[in-house]
C-alpha positions as CSV (number, residue, x, y, z in Angstrom):
1,M,103.0,84.2,106.3
2,L,101.3,81.5,108.3
3,F,100.0,79.4,105.4
4,S,100.5,75.8,105.9
5,G,99.3,72.3,104.4
6,D,96.2,72.7,102.1
7,E,95.9,76.3,103.0
8,A,98.9,77.1,100.8
9,L,97.0,75.5,97.8
10,K,93.7,77.5,98.1
11,K,92.6,79.7,95.1
12,T,92.8,83.4,96.0
13,S,89.1,83.7,95.3
14,V,88.2,81.6,98.4
15,L,90.6,83.2,100.8
16,S,89.2,85.4,103.6
17,G,90.0,89.0,103.9
18,G,92.9,88.4,106.3
19,E,94.3,85.6,104.3
20,R,94.2,87.8,101.1
21,V,96.1,90.5,102.8
22,R,98.7,88.0,104.0
23,C,99.0,86.6,100.5
24,M,99.4,90.0,98.9
25,I,102.1,91.1,101.4
26,A,104.0,87.9,100.9
27,R,103.8,88.3,97.2
28,M,105.1,91.8,97.5
29,M,108.0,90.9,99.8
30,L,109.0,88.1,97.4
31,A,109.1,90.6,94.5
32,N,112.4,92.1,95.7
33,A,111.0,95.5,95.8
34,N,113.0,98.4,97.1
35,V,110.0,100.2,98.4
36,L,106.8,99.0,100.0
37,I,103.9,101.2,100.3
38,L,101.1,99.9,102.7
39,D,97.9,101.4,103.7
40,E,96.6,100.1,107.1
41,P,98.4,96.8,106.6
42,T,97.2,95.3,109.9
43,N,93.5,95.7,109.3
44,H,91.8,92.3,109.1
45,L,94.7,90.5,110.6
46,D,94.8,88.5,113.8
47,L,97.5,89.1,116.5
48,E,99.7,86.2,115.3
49,T,99.7,87.6,111.9
50,I,100.4,91.1,112.9
51,T,103.4,89.9,114.8
52,A,104.7,87.9,111.9
53,L,104.2,90.9,109.5
54,N,105.9,93.3,111.9
55,N,108.9,91.0,112.3
56,A,109.2,90.6,108.5
57,L,108.9,94.4,108.0
58,I,111.5,95.1,110.6
59,A,113.9,92.9,108.7
60,F,112.9,94.6,105.3
61,P,116.1,96.5,104.4
62,E,114.6,98.9,102.0
63,V,112.1,101.7,102.2
64,L,108.7,101.2,103.8
65,L,106.0,104.0,103.6
66,F,102.9,103.1,105.5
67,A,99.8,104.5,107.2
68,S,98.4,102.8,110.3
69,H,96.3,103.4,113.4
70,D,98.0,100.6,115.1
71,H,100.1,102.4,117.8
72,E,102.4,99.4,118.5
73,F,103.0,98.7,114.8
74,V,103.9,102.3,114.2
75,S,106.2,102.5,117.3
76,T,108.1,99.4,116.3
77,L,108.7,100.3,112.6
78,A,108.7,104.1,112.1
79,N,111.9,106.1,112.3
80,R,110.4,109.0,110.4
81,I,106.8,110.6,110.9
82,V,105.2,112.6,108.1
83,E,101.9,114.1,109.2
84,I,99.7,116.0,106.7
85,T,97.6,118.6,108.5
86,P,95.3,121.4,107.5
87,S,98.1,123.9,107.9
88,G,100.8,121.9,106.2
89,V,103.1,118.9,106.3
90,I,105.2,118.0,109.4
91,D,108.2,115.9,108.7
92,R,110.2,114.7,111.5
93,R,113.0,112.1,111.7
94,V,112.1,110.5,115.0
95,G,110.3,107.5,116.4
96,F,106.5,107.5,116.8
97,D,106.5,107.9,120.7
98,E,109.1,110.7,120.6
99,Y,106.9,112.4,117.9
100,L,103.9,112.2,120.2
101,E,105.8,113.5,123.1
102,E,107.1,116.5,121.1
103,R,103.7,117.2,119.8
104,A,102.2,117.1,123.3
105,R,104.9,119.5,124.5
106,A,104.1,121.9,121.7
107,Q,100.3,121.8,122.3
108,A,101.0,122.4,126.0
109,G,103.1,125.4,125.1
110,D,100.4,126.8,122.8
111,E,97.8,126.4,125.5
112,Q,100.0,128.3,128.0
113,I,100.5,131.1,125.3
114,A,96.7,131.2,124.8
115,V,95.9,131.5,128.6
116,A,98.5,134.2,129.1
117,A,97.2,136.2,126.1
118,G,93.5,135.6,127.3
């Protein structure tokens, strides 16, 4: 997780926000968990760390449940999208980009129906 030299010996109380996140993720991954639940895991991380995290999570063989606003991160990891909306839950077993395309087509269809009805 990009800790080297004396950085690996720092006490957690003196770590920066990004270092703390990297340390917690490394600890979780070493615990041999069969599920990881992550909320905005790329916040406070630099690009090099996001890339390292992304590669590690791609190699993670178990279940990964996460929330993220990072389009690239979601696109490379997600194979199922669960969206919670005011009208209910949408659960699709597709990649993120395919989900966005489906949603855009559905919204375009709804707009055409509304124009025809109006």
